N, C-alpha and C positions, 0 to 999 in steps of 0.2 A: 745142153750145156750152154751157159751164159758166156758173154764175151769176157766178163771178169774171171770166170772159172778157167776159160781157155788161156788167158794171159797169166793167171796165177800159176797154172801148170807149166806153161812155157818158161816163165822166169825161174820156177823151182827146178825144172829139168836142166836149164842152162847152168845154174849155179850148183847143181848136184845136191840139192836139199831134199829131204824127205818130208812127207806130210807131218810126221812127228816133230821134225825140226821147226816147221812153221807153227805147229800147234804150241810148242814151248815158247816161241816168240810172242804169240798172241794170248797165251794162257788158256789155250783150248786143247781139246783132244785131237788126235790124228783123224778120228772119224768126222769131227766137225769140219776139218779142212777138206776132207774128201767131199763132204756135202757142198762146200763152197765151190769146189772145182766142177762138181756135177750139176750145179745150179739148183740144188735142192734146198739150199739155205742162202739167204742174202747177208753179206757182211755189213757191219755198222761202219759209220764214217771213220771212227777212230782206227778200226782194223785196216780199212783201205789206206788211210794215211800212214800208218805204221809199216804196212807192207811196201808202199811206194818208197818210203825212206830206206827200208831194208834193202830193196833191190835197186836203189839209186835211180829211180824213175819218178813219174808223177801220178797223182790220183787219176788225172784225165786219161793217161795211158792205160792204167789198170781197168778203167771203166769203158774203154773203147771210144772215148770222146776225142782222142788224139792218137795219131800213129807215131808221134815223136817220143821215142823211148827215153831219151836223155839219160843214157847210161854213162857213168864215169869211164868205164872201160872203152866205150865207143869213142868218147871225146879224146881219150889218150891215144887210141889207135889213129884217129884222124890227124891229131897234132903231130904224131911221129911221121906220118906221111908227108906233112908240110915241112918239117925240119929236115928230113932226109938224113944225109950223112954229116950234116953240120954239128958242131958241138953246141951246147946251150949258149955259151958265150958268143960264138960266131953268129948264131941265129938271132940273138938279141941285138947284136951290132947291125945285122942286116935289116932287121925290122926298123931300127932307128934311122938307118940310112934311107930307107924307102918310104917310111911313113912319118918320121919325125917324133915317134912315140918311143919312150924307153920302157922296156918291160922289166919286171922284177924276176930274177932268176929263180927265187923260191916259188913264186906263183907257177912258173913254167914246170919246175920239177914236180910240184904237187899234182899238176894236171897230168903229167907223163906217168906218174906213179898211181894215178886214179885214186888219189886220196883227198881231192878237193874239187869242187865244181868251179869253173872259171867265172869271174864276174862278168857282167854285161859289157863293161868297158873293155875287158881283155878280149872277149869274143869279137867285139866290134873291130878292135885293132888287128886281130888275127884274120878276120874276114877281109879287111881292107888290104892287108899285106898279101894274102894269098889269092884274092880275087874270087872268093866264094861267098855264099850267103850262110846264114846261121844253120840252115837245114843240113849243110854239109857235116856239121858237128852233132846235130841232134837226131838225124835220121839213122836208120840201120846201116851198119857196115855189111859188106857181103858175107863176112864170117858169121855175123849174128843172124842174117837172113837165112843162111843154110841151116843153122842150129835151132831155128825157132820152131815152136810147136805149131803143127798145122792140122787142119781138119777141113772137110768139105764145107761145113757150116761157117767156119771162120773165113775161108776164102770167098764164099758167097756173100758174107756180110761186108767184107772189104770192098767188093764191087759196088756196093750201094752207099758207102760212106759219104761220097761227094754228091749224091743225088739230092736235089732240093726237097723233094717230097719226103725222103728219108729223114733229112734234117728237121723238117716241119713235124714229122711224126714223133721224133725224139723229144722235141720241145713240148709237144702235147702230152707225152707220157710223163715228162718231168713235172709239168703242171699238175697232172693227176696225182703223182706221188707226193707232191707238196700240198695236196688237198686244195689246190687253187681252182679246180674245176669240179663240177658236180657230176659224179659218175652215173647218176640216174639218167642223164641225157643219153649216155652211150648205151645203157641198158635198153632204153626205149628205142634207140636207133637199131640195135641188134634185133629186138623183137619185131620191128617193122620189116627188117630185111628178111627174117625168117618167114613172116606171114606172106610177104611178097613172093618169096620163092615157092612156098606151098601153094599159093594161088596160081602161080605160073605152071606148076606141076599138074594141078588139077585141070587147068584149061588144056594142057597138052594131052592129057589122057582121055579127053572127050572125043 
């Protein structure tokens, strides 16, 4: 199962959508979505983009290039934790008192209702006011962590995401997929390694 397949299933399960629902969204069959999730078929860029918009996240998250989910529901939950028991009016007044910036009540309401993504300026003001960085709004909340789809392969992959050699390998694979590298070189390298292993095995058997 690919990282894309894992995350597609994770998001689909979290939102209660069936493979048929996703198929209708993309104009494909439920069987095609199943193949996406199993890693038997690779999605096109337009499908990845459409799914990212549908699930309120990014293409990078869908492809495993980022762990920032950027979910509107997640941002709403974190904003509620900052506002606490204050009314929106009292919160806006408090923000202006502490930062000198005046917020628009409609922008705050839209974020709380998970109906709009906050602007970069609004995020900066909220971070300045609450003393957090943007990851506070963009990372998983605990409720999302508990509900997220998990598998041994996914957990193992996450352990390697920050490893420099893993990042170098991903860059190499991207170049291969973009036809920026000649795959013949890797075929020759694989053949050489096989011959070396066979030679080593023959010497050990003597």
